[in-house]
N, C-alpha and C positions, 0 to 999 in steps of 0.2 A: 604635838602637833608632828604629822609627816610632812617631810618635804624631799627634794631631789637635789643629788648632786652628781652633778656630769663631768667627767674628766676624759681627756682624750688619750687612747690607748696607742702603745707602740709594739705592735705585733711582729713578730718573726714569721718571714715567709711561710714557713710550716706552720704556726697559727694561726695566720691569714687563712691559710687555706683550708686548716680545718675549723675553723670559724664558719666560712662558708658553707661546709659541709654540713654543719649542725643546724644553719639559716636554712639550708634547702630540706632537710629532714622535717623541722618543725614545720615549714611550708606546705609540705606534703602531708604530712599527719593532719594540718588543719585541715584543708581541702579533702582529704579522704572521711574523716571524721565530718564533714559539713555534708558531704554526698550520702552519707551513710544514715546522717538524721534526715534529711530530706526524703530518702527512700523509706526509712519507717513512717515520718507523718503521712506520705501519700497513702500508706499501707493502713493509716487508723492507729497505729501504735507508738511508741516511743521509745529512745535508748538512752541511757544515760552516762553519766562519766564514769561509772565502776565497771560497768561492759565493757566501754571502750577504751579503758585501760588494759582490761584482761584480754581483750582481743589483740591489744598494741603489742602486750608482751608475747602473745604466741606470733605474732608476724614475725618478730625480731629472726626468729627462728628459719624463716623463710626469706628474709632480707637482711644481710649482713652489714649490709651499709645502715640500716635503720639502729643495730646493735651498736654502732660504735659512737652514736651521739648519745650526752649523759641523759640516763632517764629521768632526771627530774625536771629536765627542759621541756622533752617531749609530755610529759603528765602535766605540767604546767600550762603546756598550748593547748591541751585538752580541756583543761579547766576552764581559762581562757574562752573557749569557743562553747561551753555550756553557760558562762555567765553571758556570753553575746547572745546567743539564743535565746536564754531566759528573758533577757532587758527586751531584745529587740524582735524577737521571733527567728524562727527559723529560716524561713525563706526570702527575711529582707539582710541576713548577714551575707557579706561578700566573700565570694573568694579570694585567695590570696595569689597575684600573678606573679610569675617569675619577674617578668621585665618591670613591672610597677611597683611591686611590694619590697620596701627594703630590709634585708636579713637582720633579723632580731630574736632573741632566746632568753630567756629569763631563768636564774637559778635562785629559787624560791626559800631556801634552807639557807639562813645565814651560819650555820653550823661548818658548813662545807666551804665555806669562804674565809680567807684570811688577807689582812691586808696590813701594809708597815711602810712609813715612809723611810727610802734610803739616803735622800740628801734633798738639798734645800729646793730643786726643781723637781724631782723625780719620786714617786712611790711605785710600790708593785702589789699586786693582788693576784692572789691564789685561787685559780676557777678549777672546779671539775674539770679532769682530762685535758685541759687547758696548759695547767702548770702555772707557775708563776710569769705574769707579763705586767712590763713595766706600763706607768702612764704618768702624764705630767700633774705633778702635784700643784694646782692652782688656788687651792683653799683648804682647810681643814675638813673633815668630814663633819664636825659638830654635831654628834650625837650615837645612837646605838643602830647600827645598821639593821635591816630587816630583810632586802633581798638587793639581788644585782641584775641589770638587764644590760645585756651587750648588745648594740646594735649599729649598723654603717649608715652613715650620712655624708653624701657629699663625696665618696670614695673614701672617707676615713672612716676608722672603728672608734666608738665611743663604749664607755662602762657608765651605767647610772644607779645610783646607791638610791636605794628609798630609804629615807634615816628619821628616826624619830627622835626629834632634837631636845624632849623633854621640856618644850614650853607651854603656856596656857594662851588661850586668845588673849590680847590685851585687852585692858579696861578701855574704855572711851576716853578719848583724847580730849573731849570739849572743846574742839576746834570748830570755826566757822564753817557752815556748808557750803557747796559750790554745785554746780551744775554743769555738764560735760556734754558738749555735741560732738559728733563723729562725723567727720564729713571725708570728701574726696580732695578739693582743693587744699584746705587745711586740714589734719590729721585729728587734730584736739583743738577744741576751743570750749572756753570756760566762761562762766557767768559774770566774773570777776575781772574780763578782758584779756586773761592771760592765753596765747595760742602758740601751739605747739607743732612743727612740722620737720619732714625731714626728706631728703630722697634717698632712696635705699640703693638706686642702681646709677653710676656715673654713666655720661654720655656714651664714651667709650667701651665700657660693659654692654651697654643697648646693643651698640653696634655690634660689638663681638659676638653678643648673643642671637643677634638676627642673622647673623654671616653663618653661625654653627647650627641653627635651625635649617637654613638654607642647604647645606652642605648633607645634613642629616637626611634631608626629602629628597635626596639623589641617589644616596649611597642604597646598597641592596641589602635588606634583611636578611641579620644573622650572620653579617661577614665580621670579621675584625674590625674593620675601620668603623664601620658604623657603631660598634661596641666602644671605639676610642672615643669619639665623638659626642655620644651618650654621657660618657663618663665625663668629657669637660663642660658639657652642659650643665651636667650635676653638680660639680663642683662650682659652677659661677651661680647656680641658683642657690647652693648651700652658702654662699656667701654673702646673698643680698637676702636671705632667710636669718641668718643670723645678726645681719645689721637690724632688719627689723623686729626682732625679737630682742634685741639691747634696747631699741628706744622703748617699746612697750613696757619692757620693765622699768626702765630709767622714770617712764611719764606715769605710771601707774604709783610707784613708790614717790614719788613727788606729790600727784594728789592726795592720798591717802595718809602721808606725811603731815600734810598743811591743813587738811579738815578733815571735821568728824563725820560728815556726811556727803556722801558723793553720789549724785542723782544722774541717772543716764537712760535713754530712751532704751524701751525693750524692743529691740529688733531682730527680727529673725533672719539672721544673715544668709544663712542656707538658702532659706525659700527667696531672699532679695537675689542671690547670685545663682540663680538656676536659667538654663538657656530659653531664649525666647524662639526658637525654632519652630514649636509647635508640632503638629503630624502632618502628614502627606493629605489628607483629609482635610484639616484645618492649619493651614501655614501660620508662622507667626508675623509679625509685623517690625519693624525696624530692628531686624535681628542683628545688624551690624553695631548699631548704635547701642543696642544693650548688650552685646557682648564687650565693647569698650567698657561701658559703665561696670560690669561685674568684674573685669579685670582690676579698674582703678580702686573697686571697694576692696577687693581682695588684697591688694598690693599695699593699702593702709593698715592692714591688720583691725579690722574691727571686732570680731571675734576673739583674737589675741588679747587686745585691752579689755576685755570683760573678764578673761580669765586672769590675767594679770593683777585686776584691781580685785578681783575677789581674794586672791592669793596673799596681795601685800597688804590687804586691810584688817586682816586677821593678826598682824605683827604690828602695825601702826595704829590701832584703838581707832578704826573707821569702820564704817557703816555704807553699803552701798542698797541704793534700792533703783528699782527701773518701773519706768512710768511709761503707759503708751505713748508712742510718736506722733501721733494724728496732730496734723496743724501746727506743730512747735516752730515750724519755720515761716508759715503765714500769720501767726497770731502778734500784735503789739505788745509788747511785753510793757507798756507804759498804759495802755488803755483795753487792752485786750481785746480789740476790733481784729476779726479774722478775714483778711482779704487778700487774695493771690495775688493783686496789682501792686502791692505795698512790697512785695520782692521783686525791687526793679533788676536787680541782676545777683549774678551768684555770690558777689561782697555786700551786695548794697541793701538794707533793708530801709524803708522810708514810708512811715504810716499814712495812709490817706485820709485819715481822720483827724489826728491829732500832732500831725508833722514831726513825730518824733523819728530819728533818724539814727541809724546804729550798722555797727557790722552784722550782716546777717547770720552768721555762725553764733555770735556772740548775743544777738538776740535771740535765737534758737536756745543757747544755754539758758538765758534767764528765764524762759518757758519751762524748759526742762526743772529749772531749781524750784519754780513756783509750784508745778506739777507734783515734784517730791514733796515740798512741806504741808502739801495737803493731805497726802499718803499718809505722813508720820502724824498729822493733827487728827484727821477723821480716822483712821485706820485702814481706810480701804478706799479702792476707787469704782465700786460697783455701780450699776443701776440707782438702787435702794442703798443710798448713804446711810452709814451709821449714825448715830445721833451725838457721837463723841465729838466734842470741840476741845480746841484750846483753852485754858482758861483767861476768861477776859482780863486786859489791864486794868488797873485799879488807878484811877487820878490822885494825886498826891496833892493835897488842899495845901 
């Protein structure tokens, strides 16, 4: 299987400056290539990677700064652009902004990369035109390197190796199934009553972040002080993001390690977190409330949990099943009645029919598990269900 290994780089000032130059060159190649593809599409024709790579080689004669960047990184940028345009469509691919896009570039050929360990805590990697770069040795590589990506995140530079670890998908572990409900008040609640949550930002950090944002709003765009404030905000957000990533990875590993089947709701998080502003002609309603809900959903990392579950399941012998999310929070897991009045509050569920009472998130997780078992038993959840059933239980005389 392919997996990733990420390490913190220790650039020298000269190497950091050159890495910024490579990132800017890759961003310009992406934007120029995308503009060219859109212009060709508007004329009814198209242009591919081969022609764009040839034109880029000619452009290096007129733009010396473009020739300073490693050619493989620029070619890989064009390959990534072609893959994005093929997958999403030329006019749906986004531009790379200098202010919003983090610098990153990839070295696709492992023959041009060398890595070795120099001490207990340090290793070094040789990258084309950057030379030997030290990095923090936090864990072994654990496989054969396929490529290396250098990126900047929160004011720090990292190197990510794509590694082929030589492992195959694990066999099913045969452990009991579980339903998982993702929430805002509690990040994860399972059908067996296990609940997991964590605050990713401390009250002091929240106050500091708000103060820096107010300071940023008063500063002049393009000034050095504004850039310094943006760097401090980026470092603080990176710390919060790292805590969230650690929480999601730990939770996903625990769920897939202890359960053979993990059932989750099939939520379209990107659609759920879109703005409610509407248009000038048709303005939206409850815009502020919807914005707060969007921030709460994104803060809990619903999409990141799904990604971590699918990744960890391959190693732990578990299976991930997605089920429709309709009425899981309003249905009684004991009698099956759907009634919005049963949801007394955010945390309390009390059925109006059978008087069953339970934590609302745990009740929803039980409904999710039941829907997932129906999927595995019948094979689908379509309108016309298949005739396949679970084998009937035989009574023992």
